[in-house]
C-alpha positions as CSV (number, residue, x, y, z in Angstrom):
1,M,3.0,-5.6,-6.1
2,L,5.2,-2.6,-5.4
3,N,5.8,-0.3,-8.3
4,P,8.7,0.4,-8.8
5,S,10.2,-2.9,-7.5
6,I,12.8,-3.0,-4.7
7,D,15.2,-4.7,-7.1
8,A,15.0,-1.9,-9.6
9,L,15.4,0.7,-6.9
10,L,18.4,-1.0,-5.3
11,Q,20.2,-0.8,-8.7
12,K,20.0,3.0,-8.4
13,I,20.8,3.3,-4.7
14,D,23.2,1.1,-2.9
15,S,21.3,-0.1,0.2
16,K,17.8,-0.4,1.6
17,Y,18.7,2.0,4.5
18,T,19.8,4.7,2.1
19,L,16.8,4.2,0.0
20,V,14.5,4.7,3.0
21,T,16.3,7.8,4.1
22,V,16.4,9.4,0.6
23,A,12.7,8.6,-0.1
24,S,11.5,9.8,3.3
25,K,13.4,13.1,3.1
26,R,12.0,13.7,-0.4
27,A,8.5,12.8,0.7
28,R,8.6,15.3,3.5
29,E,9.9,18.0,1.1
30,M,7.1,17.2,-1.3
31,Q,4.5,17.4,1.4
32,Q,5.7,20.8,2.5
33,H,6.2,22.4,-0.9
34,R,3.7,20.5,-3.0
35,D,6.2,19.9,-5.8
36,C,6.6,16.7,-7.8
37,R,9.2,16.2,-10.5
38,L,7.1,13.6,-12.3
39,D,4.5,14.7,-14.9
40,R,2.1,11.7,-14.2
41,P,3.0,9.8,-11.0
42,V,1.3,6.5,-10.5
43,S,1.2,6.8,-6.7
44,H,-1.0,9.2,-4.8
45,K,1.1,9.1,-1.7
46,Y,4.3,11.1,-1.2
47,V,6.6,8.2,-0.4
48,G,5.4,6.4,-3.5
49,K,6.0,9.5,-5.6
50,S,9.5,9.8,-4.2
51,L,10.3,6.2,-5.0
52,E,9.1,6.8,-8.6
53,E,11.4,9.8,-8.8
54,I,14.3,7.6,-7.7
55,D,13.4,5.0,-10.3
56,A,13.2,7.7,-13.0
57,K,16.7,8.9,-11.9
58,L,15.3,12.3,-11.0
59,L,16.4,11.8,-7.4
60,G,19.6,10.4,-6.0
61,Y,22.2,11.1,-3.4
62,R,25.9,11.6,-3.0
63,P,27.7,10.1,0.0
64,L,29.8,12.5,2.1
65,E,33.5,12.3,1.5
66,G,35.4,10.4,4.2
67,Q,32.3,8.4,5.2
68,K,31.4,4.9,4.1
């Protein structure tokens, strides 16, 4: 079972596509800089850690103005 669940993550970010984009960009950043905003992440992989950050509301996004 995925932790955090997709349903919980989609309450914080509006679509699956945006979720994938935000998580992958953060995972790449974490891989390059070795920084994690969580004290004790459950996952050992960067994408899992970024999804946990989204679930903890430590990571989000703002849509560009004028774009939908």
